N, C-alpha and C positions, 0 to 999 in steps of 0.2 A: 111749712109754717111761716117761714120768712116772707114768702109771697103773700100769704093771707094777712099777716101782720102789716105789711107794707100797704096793701090795698085798704085795709080798715083804717089805719092811722092817717093815710094820705087824705082821707075824706073828713076826718074829725076836725072840728073848728080849732081846737088847740094845736093840732099838728099842721093844718093848712097854712097857718101864719108862718110857721118855721119853714115849711116847704116852699112858700112863696119867696123866702129870703135866699134860697139856694141859687147858686149860679146855674145857668142853663146847661153847662157841661155836666154838672152834678145830677141835675134832674134827668138829663139824657141817659146817664149811666143807670140810674134807678129804673127808668122806663125800659131800657134794654134788658136789665136783670129780670124785671117782671115779665117781659115778653118771652124770654128764653126759658125761665123756670115754668111759666105757664104752659109752654109747649110740652115740656116734659111731664108736667102734672096732668095734662090731657091724656097722655098715654097711660100714666099710672092709674088714672080714674077708670079708663076703659078696662085695664087689667083687673082692677079690684071689683068693679061693679058688674063686669061681664066675664066671669072666669072661663066661660066657654068660647069667648070671642077668639077668632083666629087672627093672630098678629104675625104677619110675615116680615122678614127682614127688609125686603125691597121698599115697602112703603115707609118704614122707619128711616132707611138711608135717604130716601127722597125728602122726608119731613125735616131731617136734621142736616141736610147737605151743606148748608151755609155755616155750620158750626166750625169753629177753629179748635184745633187740639195741639198740644205740645208735641205729640208723636202721631205720625200719620196712621198707624194701625189703630189708634184709639178712635178714629172716625168710625171704625167698624166695631171694634171690641166693646166699646161703651154701650152699644145698642143690643148686644147679644142677649143679655138677661131679659130684655123686654119682648123678644121674639119667642113665640110658642108654637109656630106652625112652620115646619121645615119641609113640608111635602113628603116625598118618599126618601128624602136625603136625611142624613144625620146632621145634627146641629153643627154649625161651624165651631171649630175649636180655636182657642187662643194659642198662638205660637209667636211670642215675642222674639224668639231666637231667629225667626225668618226675617228676611228683608222685606221692605214694603212691596216690591214687585211680586214676590212670591205670595204674599198675603192677598194682594189684590187679584192675582191670577186665581188663587183658591176661591175667592169670593165670586169672581165672574163665572168660574166653572159651576159653582153651586147655583147661582142665579140662573144661568143658562139652562142647566139640567132641570131645575125646578120649573122654569117658565115653559120649556118645550115639552117636558114629559108629564108634568103634574096637572096642567090645565086642560 
């Protein structure tokens, strides 16, 4: 909703006047926000409009690879709820008690098996 509100109000005459008064650094932050939320919304829309669409983890990881997180495992774990196609493997499980190396090894094992055996 925040993205939609931003897009609508940025184009309204009453708001464009205020938008034009913002510093470039502020408008850059707003544009960055809109782009990032828009990426996520694209996947949400696919999920909702095409419930039978196969969404694999690897394309999600590729799409969101530039995202920064406070914790390295969140680069993976934040995307797990969006994936619905795990091939013949079970879905990746969240293990915050593991170190990043173990988590990434688990991910690579899953992706390697899925890529080699499922395709």
